[in-house]
matplotlib code that plots the C-alpha trace (Angstrom):
import matplotlib.pyplot as plt

x = [17.6, 14.2, 11.7, 8.1, 5.2, 1.7, 2.3, 5.2, 5.8, 7.4, 9.1, 11.7, 12.2, 14.6, 13.0, 10.8, 7.5, 5.3, 1.7, 1.1, -2.2, -2.7, -5.7, -3.5, -3.2, -0.5, 2.1, 3.0, 0.6, 2.1, -0.3, 0.9, -2.1, -3.2, -6.9, -8.7, -10.1, -6.5, -5.5, -8.8, -8.5, -4.9, -2.5, 0.8, 3.0, 0.4, -0.3, 3.4, 3.7, 0.6, 1.8, 5.2, 3.7, 1.4, 4.2, 6.6, 4.0, 2.3, 4.4, 2.6, 2.7, 6.4, 7.2, 5.4, 7.2, 10.6, 10.3, 11.1, 14.1, 15.4, 15.3, 17.2, 19.7, 20.2, 21.0, 17.7, 15.9, 12.5, 9.5, 6.6, 3.4, 0.8, -2.7, -3.3, -5.6, -4.6, -4.8, -2.3, 0.0, 0.0, 0.6, 3.5, 5.2, 4.8, 6.2, 9.2, 9.8, 9.9, 12.4, 14.5, 14.5, 15.0, 17.5, 18.8, 17.7, 16.2, 13.6, 13.2, 10.0, 9.8, 7.2, 8.7, 11.5, 13.8, 13.4, 14.4, 17.5, 18.7, 18.2, 19.8, 23.0, 23.1, 21.9, 23.9, 21.4, 22.5, 21.8, 23.1, 26.5, 25.6, 22.1, 20.8, 23.0, 22.2, 18.5, 18.8, 20.7, 18.1, 15.2, 16.9, 17.1, 13.4, 12.4, 14.3, 12.7, 9.2, 9.6, 10.9, 8.0, 5.6, 7.2, 6.5, 2.9, 1.7, 0.7, 3.0, 0.6, 0.0, 3.7, 4.5, 1.9, 3.4, 6.9, 5.9, 4.3, 7.6, 9.7]
y = [28.8, 28.8, 31.4, 32.0, 34.3, 34.5, 34.1, 33.8, 34.1, 30.8, 32.0, 34.1, 31.9, 28.9, 26.9, 24.0, 25.6, 23.9, 25.1, 24.9, 26.8, 28.9, 28.6, 28.8, 25.6, 24.1, 23.7, 20.7, 20.5, 19.6, 17.8, 19.4, 21.5, 21.0, 20.2, 22.9, 20.4, 19.7, 23.2, 24.8, 28.4, 28.9, 31.7, 31.9, 29.9, 27.2, 27.0, 26.6, 23.8, 22.0, 22.3, 21.1, 18.1, 17.4, 17.4, 15.3, 13.1, 12.0, 9.9, 10.8, 14.5, 14.2, 12.6, 15.5, 18.1, 16.5, 16.9, 20.6, 19.8, 17.1, 19.6, 22.2, 19.5, 18.6, 22.3, 23.1, 26.4, 26.0, 28.4, 27.8, 29.4, 30.4, 31.9, 35.6, 35.1, 35.4, 31.6, 31.0, 33.7, 32.0, 28.6, 30.1, 31.7, 28.6, 26.3, 28.7, 28.7, 24.9, 24.9, 27.6, 26.2, 22.5, 23.0, 26.5, 27.3, 30.7, 31.6, 34.8, 36.5, 37.1, 39.4, 40.3, 39.7, 42.3, 40.5, 37.3, 38.8, 40.5, 37.4, 35.2, 37.3, 37.7, 34.3, 32.9, 30.4, 26.9, 24.3, 25.2, 23.4, 22.4, 21.3, 21.7, 19.0, 16.6, 17.0, 16.7, 13.4, 12.1, 13.1, 11.8, 8.4, 8.5, 9.7, 6.9, 4.3, 5.7, 5.8, 2.2, 1.1, 2.8, 0.9, -2.4, -1.6, -0.3, -2.3, -1.6, 0.8, 2.9, 3.0, 4.2, 6.9, 8.0, 7.9, 10.1, 12.6, 12.9, 13.6]
z = [-9.0, -7.3, -8.5, -7.7, -8.6, -9.9, -13.6, -15.9, -19.6, -20.3, -23.5, -21.5, -18.5, -18.7, -15.9, -15.1, -14.3, -11.6, -11.1, -7.3, -6.9, -10.0, -12.3, -15.3, -17.4, -19.5, -16.7, -14.5, -11.6, -8.2, -5.9, -2.7, -1.7, 1.9, 2.3, 4.2, 6.8, 7.9, 8.6, 9.6, 10.8, 11.7, 12.0, 10.1, 12.4, 13.0, 9.2, 8.6, 11.1, 9.8, 6.2, 7.1, 8.9, 5.9, 3.4, 5.4, 6.9, 3.7, 1.4, -1.8, -1.1, -0.1, -3.5, -5.3, -3.1, -3.6, -7.3, -6.7, -4.6, -7.0, -9.9, -7.8, -6.8, -10.5, -11.3, -13.0, -12.6, -11.0, -11.1, -8.7, -9.9, -7.3, -7.5, -6.7, -3.7, 0.0, 0.6, -2.3, -0.9, 2.5, 0.8, -1.2, 1.8, 3.9, 1.1, 0.6, 4.4, 4.4, 1.6, 3.1, 6.6, 5.7, 2.9, 3.2, -0.3, -1.0, -3.7, -5.7, -6.5, -10.3, -11.8, -15.2, -17.6, -15.9, -12.6, -14.3, -16.0, -12.8, -10.6, -13.3, -13.3, -9.5, -8.3, -5.4, -4.0, -3.1, -0.5, 3.0, 3.6, 7.2, 7.7, 4.2, 2.7, 5.5, 5.1, 1.4, 1.7, 4.2, 2.0, -1.2, 0.5, 1.5, -2.0, -3.7, -1.4, -2.0, -5.8, -5.8, -3.6, -5.9, -8.9, -7.1, -6.2, -9.5, -12.6, -15.5, -17.4, -14.3, -13.6, -17.2, -16.8, -13.5, -14.9, -17.8, -15.4, -13.5, -16.6]

ax = plt.figure().add_subplot(projection="3d")
ax.plot(x, y, z, "-o")
ax.set_aspect("equal")
plt.show()
């Protein structure tokens, strides 16, 4: 199940929590923020296209992004934490659109414990059987290739640090 919001009490959510753009600490940070000089002043559709190209066109960012998808594929619950400002909201909506359009996987906005309980009991989200599974398979192959190539390029101590980060 994919969930998102501005903050979460980790004691009642059984999920891997990724901090995308929130100022809160103590959670796994995803390095998928798009630099402002790449997007400039754009409107929603243009922002979505630029962000999609940034994620899929940059191998390091793609590896970070695919951590979300990999966890969902493995059946884990994932919570994406975003800041409360307008820019973070645009980023959140754009990232969710990418996941929904590429994999057919829908996210749920969670604000409190009652939302979590309701969604947990009524969750029907899964990868789309037509295009979502195909894109997932293609992206899994790319992810595996990239992770293996990172293993080859990094000295052992840096690889161990990276491996610990992805656990």
